[in-house]
C-alpha positions as CSV (number, residue, x, y, z in Angstrom):
1,G,-71.2,-122.5,-28.6
2,R,-67.8,-122.7,-30.1
3,L,-66.8,-120.0,-32.6
4,L,-65.3,-120.7,-36.0
5,R,-61.9,-119.0,-35.9
6,V,-61.0,-117.4,-39.2
7,G,-57.7,-115.7,-40.0
8,L,-57.2,-113.3,-42.9
9,K,-53.7,-112.4,-44.0
10,S,-52.8,-109.6,-46.3
11,Y,-50.1,-107.1,-47.2
12,D,-52.6,-104.8,-48.7
13,I,-54.1,-103.3,-45.5
14,G,-53.2,-99.7,-45.9
15,D,-53.5,-97.2,-48.7
16,H,-54.2,-99.8,-51.3
17,Q,-57.2,-100.7,-53.5
18,S,-57.8,-104.0,-51.8
19,A,-58.2,-102.2,-48.4
20,Y,-60.7,-99.8,-50.0
21,L,-62.7,-102.7,-51.5
22,G,-62.5,-104.9,-48.4
23,L,-63.0,-102.5,-45.5
24,D,-66.7,-103.1,-45.0
25,I,-66.4,-106.8,-45.6
26,L,-63.5,-107.2,-43.0
27,G,-65.6,-105.3,-40.6
28,R,-68.7,-107.3,-41.2
29,L,-66.8,-110.6,-40.8
30,A,-65.3,-109.4,-37.5
31,E,-68.7,-108.4,-36.2
32,S,-70.4,-111.7,-37.3
33,K,-71.9,-113.9,-34.6
34,G,-70.4,-117.4,-34.8
35,L,-67.0,-116.2,-36.0
36,K,-63.9,-115.0,-34.3
37,V,-61.8,-113.1,-36.9
38,F,-58.1,-112.5,-36.8
39,V,-56.6,-110.1,-39.4
40,Y,-52.8,-110.5,-39.9
41,C,-51.5,-107.3,-41.4
42,L,-48.2,-107.9,-43.2
43,R,-47.7,-104.2,-44.2
44,P,-46.0,-101.8,-41.9
45,H,-48.3,-99.0,-40.8
46,D,-48.3,-96.5,-43.6
47,G,-50.0,-93.7,-41.7
48,S,-53.1,-93.8,-43.8
49,D,-56.6,-93.1,-42.6
50,L,-57.6,-96.3,-44.4
51,R,-55.3,-98.4,-42.3
52,E,-56.7,-96.9,-39.2
53,S,-60.3,-97.4,-40.4
54,V,-59.6,-101.1,-41.2
55,Q,-58.0,-101.7,-37.8
56,R,-60.8,-99.9,-35.9
57,R,-63.5,-101.7,-37.8
58,V,-61.9,-105.1,-37.3
59,E,-61.3,-104.5,-33.6
60,K,-65.1,-103.9,-33.0
61,G,-65.5,-107.7,-32.9
62,G,-62.2,-109.3,-34.0
63,T,-58.5,-109.1,-33.5
64,F,-56.1,-107.0,-35.7
65,R,-52.5,-108.0,-35.5
66,D,-49.7,-106.0,-37.1
67,V,-47.2,-108.7,-37.8
68,S,-45.2,-106.8,-40.4
69,A,-42.0,-106.8,-38.3
70,L,-42.1,-110.5,-37.4
71,P,-40.1,-113.2,-39.1
72,T,-42.4,-115.5,-41.1
73,G,-42.0,-118.4,-38.7
74,D,-43.1,-116.2,-35.8
75,I,-46.2,-115.2,-37.8
76,A,-47.0,-118.9,-38.4
77,A,-46.6,-119.5,-34.7
78,T,-48.9,-116.6,-33.8
79,I,-51.6,-118.0,-36.2
80,N,-51.2,-121.4,-34.5
81,L,-51.4,-119.9,-31.0
82,D,-54.6,-118.1,-32.1
83,S,-56.0,-121.5,-32.9
84,V,-57.2,-120.4,-36.4
85,H,-59.4,-123.0,-38.1
86,V,-59.5,-121.4,-41.5
87,L,-56.8,-119.1,-42.9
88,V,-57.6,-117.0,-45.9
89,D,-54.8,-115.7,-48.1
90,F,-55.7,-112.4,-49.8
91,D,-52.4,-111.9,-51.7
92,G,-51.4,-115.0,-53.7
93,H,-48.2,-114.4,-55.6
94,F,-48.2,-110.6,-55.2
95,R,-45.1,-108.9,-53.6
96,N,-44.6,-109.2,-49.9
97,S,-47.4,-111.8,-49.6
98,R,-45.4,-114.2,-47.4
99,L,-47.1,-117.0,-49.3
100,E,-44.7,-119.3,-47.4
101,L,-47.1,-118.9,-44.4
102,M,-49.5,-121.0,-46.3
103,A,-46.8,-123.5,-47.2
104,M,-46.1,-123.8,-43.5
105,K,-49.7,-124.9,-43.1
106,S,-50.4,-122.3,-40.4
107,A,-54.0,-123.4,-40.2
108,P,-55.9,-126.7,-40.8
109,V,-57.9,-125.3,-43.6
110,Q,-56.4,-122.8,-46.1
111,V,-58.2,-120.9,-48.8
112,M,-57.1,-118.4,-51.4
113,Y,-59.2,-115.3,-52.0
114,P,-57.8,-114.1,-55.3
115,F,-57.8,-110.4,-55.8
116,F,-56.0,-111.3,-59.0
117,V,-57.9,-114.2,-60.5
118,G,-55.7,-117.2,-61.2
119,T,-54.5,-120.4,-59.7
120,S,-51.8,-120.5,-57.0
121,G,-50.5,-123.8,-58.5
122,A,-49.7,-124.8,-54.9
123,D,-50.8,-128.0,-53.1
124,Y,-50.8,-126.1,-49.8
125,L,-53.7,-124.0,-50.9
126,P,-56.4,-126.6,-51.6
127,Y,-59.3,-124.2,-51.9
128,A,-60.1,-120.9,-53.6
129,F,-63.1,-118.6,-53.7
130,N,-64.3,-117.9,-57.2
131,D,-67.5,-117.5,-59.3
132,R,-69.0,-119.2,-62.3
133,I,-68.4,-116.3,-64.7
134,T,-64.7,-115.8,-63.9
135,T,-63.9,-119.6,-63.9
136,P,-66.8,-121.6,-65.4
137,P,-67.1,-125.1,-64.0
138,E,-65.8,-126.5,-67.3
139,H,-62.6,-124.6,-66.8
140,A,-62.1,-125.6,-63.1
141,D,-59.6,-128.4,-64.1
142,W,-57.1,-125.6,-65.0
143,M,-57.0,-124.5,-61.3
144,S,-54.9,-126.4,-58.8
145,E,-57.5,-125.5,-56.1
146,K,-61.0,-126.9,-55.5
147,L,-63.2,-123.9,-56.2
148,I,-65.7,-122.6,-53.7
149,Y,-68.2,-120.8,-56.0
150,L,-69.8,-117.7,-54.4
151,P,-73.3,-116.8,-55.5
152,R,-72.8,-113.8,-57.8
153,T,-69.2,-112.8,-57.9
154,F,-66.1,-113.7,-55.9
155,Y,-65.0,-110.1,-56.0
156,V,-67.0,-108.7,-53.1
157,N,-66.3,-105.1,-52.3
158,S,-67.3,-102.1,-50.2
159,H,-68.0,-99.7,-52.9
160,R,-71.3,-98.6,-51.3
161,A,-69.7,-98.0,-47.9
162,T,-66.6,-96.4,-49.2
163,W,-67.7,-94.0,-51.9
């Protein structure tokens, strides 16, 4: 059967808290049957063991691309050539996020995974993962995105695998 092609873009793949929290999840996604995962790393290699761990774990079943030196338009073209169906933005408005990749509509479906909870305010990010505690349904109108509520919490992490 045909695999769902999921792209994940982040600047925080390196010695950063988001990489610590997301290591196991990125690996599990990459190893999932039914998914073809592409991780687009926007941060130059920082020499950290964590960066190496993330890359090794993703490459067990997915594709890890260091796109840090590429111009934004070339990254968008790479995502398009990878035929990504769903592109997940892990950075929002944080520094070096290259949010303009989402504005370029690099994939047909685009979703924000907010490591910092809040709205992007952008029409090119129509969906966001969230939970009913962080943003109760009665507050959803304050968000520009249609919320995809995850069962317990949107803030999944690898604390058991990492610590």
